[in-house]
C-alpha positions in Angstrom: 21.9 -137.2 -126.3 19.4 -134.4 -126.2 17.4 -133.9 -123.0 14.6 -131.7 -121.7 15.2 -130.6 -118.1 12.6 -129.7 -115.4 13.8 -128.0 -112.2 11.7 -127.8 -109.2 12.2 -126.3 -105.7 10.4 -126.8 -102.4 10.3 -125.2 -99.0 8.1 -125.5 -96.1 7.7 -126.8 -92.5 5.7 -129.4 -90.5 3.8 -128.3 -87.5 3.7 -130.9 -84.6 1.7 -134.1 -85.4 1.5 -137.6 -83.9 3.4 -140.3 -85.6 4.2 -143.9 -84.4 3.6 -143.0 -80.8 5.6 -139.8 -80.8 5.3 -136.1 -81.8 7.2 -135.1 -84.9 7.9 -131.4 -85.8 10.1 -129.9 -88.5 11.1 -126.2 -88.4 12.3 -126.0 -92.0 12.5 -128.3 -95.0 13.8 -127.4 -98.4 15.1 -129.0 -101.5 15.7 -129.0 -105.4 14.8 -131.7 -107.9 16.2 -131.9 -111.4 14.8 -134.3 -114.0 16.0 -134.8 -117.5 13.8 -136.5 -120.2 15.5 -138.1 -123.2 14.6 -140.3 -126.0 15.8 -143.3 -123.9 14.1 -142.4 -120.6 14.9 -140.1 -117.8 17.5 -139.2 -115.2 16.9 -137.4 -111.9 18.7 -135.7 -109.1 17.4 -134.3 -105.9 18.5 -132.9 -102.6 16.3 -132.3 -99.5 17.4 -130.8 -96.2 15.5 -130.6 -92.9 16.5 -128.4 -90.0 15.5 -128.9 -86.4 13.6 -132.2 -87.0 12.3 -132.8 -83.5 10.8 -136.1 -82.3 9.3 -136.1 -78.8 8.1 -139.1 -76.8 6.7 -139.4 -73.3 8.4 -141.9 -71.0 6.9 -142.3 -67.6 6.4 -138.9 -66.2 9.1 -137.3 -68.3 9.8 -136.7 -72.1 12.7 -137.4 -74.4 13.5 -135.7 -77.6 15.7 -136.4 -80.7 16.6 -133.2 -82.4 18.5 -133.6 -85.7 19.2 -132.0 -89.1 18.9 -134.5 -92.0 20.2 -134.2 -95.6 19.1 -136.5 -98.3 20.7 -136.7 -101.8 19.5 -138.9 -104.7 20.5 -139.7 -108.2 18.7 -142.1 -110.5 18.1 -143.3 -114.1 15.4 -145.1 -115.9 16.5 -145.9 -119.4 15.3 -148.3 -122.2 17.4 -149.3 -125.1 15.3 -151.4 -127.5 14.4 -154.3 -125.4 16.8 -153.7 -122.5 15.5 -151.8 -119.4 17.9 -150.3 -116.8 16.7 -148.7 -113.6 19.0 -147.6 -110.9 19.1 -145.1 -107.9 21.6 -144.1 -105.2 20.4 -142.4 -102.0 22.6 -140.9 -99.3 21.3 -139.8 -95.9 23.4 -137.7 -93.5 22.4 -136.9 -90.0 23.6 -134.1 -87.7 22.7 -134.2 -84.0 21.9 -130.9 -82.5 22.9 -129.8 -79.0 19.4 -129.8 -77.8 18.8 -133.5 -78.3 18.4 -136.0 -75.4 19.4 -139.0 -77.4 21.5 -139.3 -80.4 21.0 -140.8 -83.9 23.7 -142.7 -85.8 21.7 -143.5 -88.8 23.8 -142.2 -91.6 23.2 -144.5 -94.5 24.0 -145.2 -98.2 21.5 -147.2 -100.2 21.4 -148.2 -103.9 19.9 -150.6 -106.3 20.2 -151.7 -109.9 17.4 -153.4 -112.0 18.0 -155.0 -115.3 15.1 -156.2 -117.4 14.6 -157.6 -121.0 11.3 -157.2 -122.9 10.1 -160.2 -124.8 6.7 -159.3 -126.1 4.3 -159.2 -123.3 6.8 -160.8 -120.9 9.4 -158.9 -118.8 11.9 -161.0 -116.9 14.0 -158.8 -114.5 16.7 -158.9 -111.8 17.4 -156.4 -109.0 20.3 -156.1 -106.6 20.0 -153.7 -103.7 22.3 -152.8 -100.8 22.3 -150.5 -97.7 25.5 -149.5 -95.9 26.7 -147.3 -93.0 29.7 -146.5 -91.1 27.5 -147.2 -88.0 26.3 -150.5 -86.7 23.1 -151.1 -84.8 23.4 -152.5 -81.2 21.2 -155.3 -79.9 19.4 -154.4 -76.6 17.6 -157.2 -74.9 14.2 -156.7 -73.2 14.6 -155.1 -69.8 18.2 -153.9 -70.3 19.1 -150.3 -69.8 19.0 -148.1 -72.9 22.4 -146.4 -74.0 23.5 -143.4 -72.0 22.0 -141.9 -68.9 18.3 -141.3 -68.5 17.3 -137.7 -69.7 16.3 -135.4 -66.9 12.8 -136.2 -65.6 12.9 -139.8 -66.9 13.1 -142.4 -64.0 15.8 -145.0 -64.4 13.1 -147.8 -64.3 11.7 -146.4 -67.5 15.0 -146.1 -69.3 14.9 -149.7 -70.4 14.1 -151.6 -73.5 10.4 -152.6 -73.6 11.2 -155.6 -75.9 14.2 -157.1 -77.7 15.3 -154.2 -80.0 18.0 -152.7 -82.1 19.5 -149.2 -81.6 19.2 -147.4 -83.9 15.9 -149.1 -84.9 15.3 -150.3 -88.4 13.1 -147.2 -89.0 16.4 -145.3 -88.9 19.1 -147.8 -90.0 18.8 -151.2 -91.8 21.8 -152.9 -93.2 21.2 -155.7 -95.7 21.5 -156.7 -99.3 18.8 -158.3 -101.4 18.5 -160.2 -104.7 15.2 -160.2 -106.6 14.4 -162.3 -109.7 11.0 -161.9 -111.2 8.7 -162.1 -114.2 6.0 -159.7 -115.3 3.3 -160.6 -117.9 1.1 -158.0 -119.4 -2.4 -159.4 -120.2 -3.3 -155.9 -121.7 -2.5 -152.3 -121.1 -4.5 -152.4 -117.8 -3.7 -155.8 -116.3 -0.4 -157.4 -115.4 0.6 -160.6 -113.6 3.8 -160.5 -111.5 5.8 -163.1 -109.6 8.9 -162.4 -107.7 11.5 -164.3 -105.6 13.5 -162.2 -103.2 16.4 -163.2 -100.9 17.4 -160.8 -98.2 20.7 -161.2 -96.5 21.3 -159.3 -93.3 24.6 -157.7 -92.3 26.2 -159.2 -89.2 24.6 -157.7 -86.2 21.7 -156.2 -88.1 18.0 -157.2 -88.4 17.7 -155.5 -91.7 14.2 -154.3 -92.2 12.7 -156.6 -89.6 11.5 -155.8 -86.0 12.7 -159.2 -84.6 15.7 -161.3 -85.4 15.1 -163.0 -88.8 18.3 -165.0 -88.8 21.0 -164.6 -91.5 18.7 -164.5 -94.5 15.0 -164.4 -95.5 13.4 -165.7 -98.7 10.2 -164.2 -100.0 8.0 -165.3 -102.9 5.3 -162.7 -103.9 2.5 -163.1 -106.5 0.3 -160.2 -107.6 -2.1 -159.1 -110.2 -2.0 -155.4 -110.9 -5.2 -153.9 -112.4 -5.6 -150.2 -113.4 -9.2 -148.9 -113.5 
């Protein structure tokens, strides 16, 4: 199978900026991306590393910081054989806590999905399975309970508590669940498509998945949309 390959590299940094109530700064970020285009679709690989990603947040009269190095690696395919469409991707996130950090992240995670679809004229029925996994497990902390570890220097103990029921790490860092999606797409024309999906998300034991409050063992979601390209 012949392929045309495109190799790209990136390098840069992020000056301090406000994000979700905290200040984020990255000293160095760099990576490589390799994409291969074939008669059947494309394959892609990429790696991204960040060094000294520092997240600072004020608590009371003090400040806490999370200082980590993060590495991402991805591999994916998007292939079509006659009427059969296959899309899949695997993502690995690895976190290294640096000595200067006040709090620690345990958000190493492996995520992957597989989509299978079959074209029938203007109709495209499809099914997707996705999963997130980790060697770590989030911990439930009720509102008002002390946060893990001792308060960093300068942070009074009365501020070192959960402001609401929460998970640590939060779902912004670590979410453990699997989901199943069955759907149908209908193309009215090249610019307009109707889509309907049914998704079932099943949380790992002890995890809230992508939710900010306890969703229970599973969540069902039906979505209907019309996509229009102008």
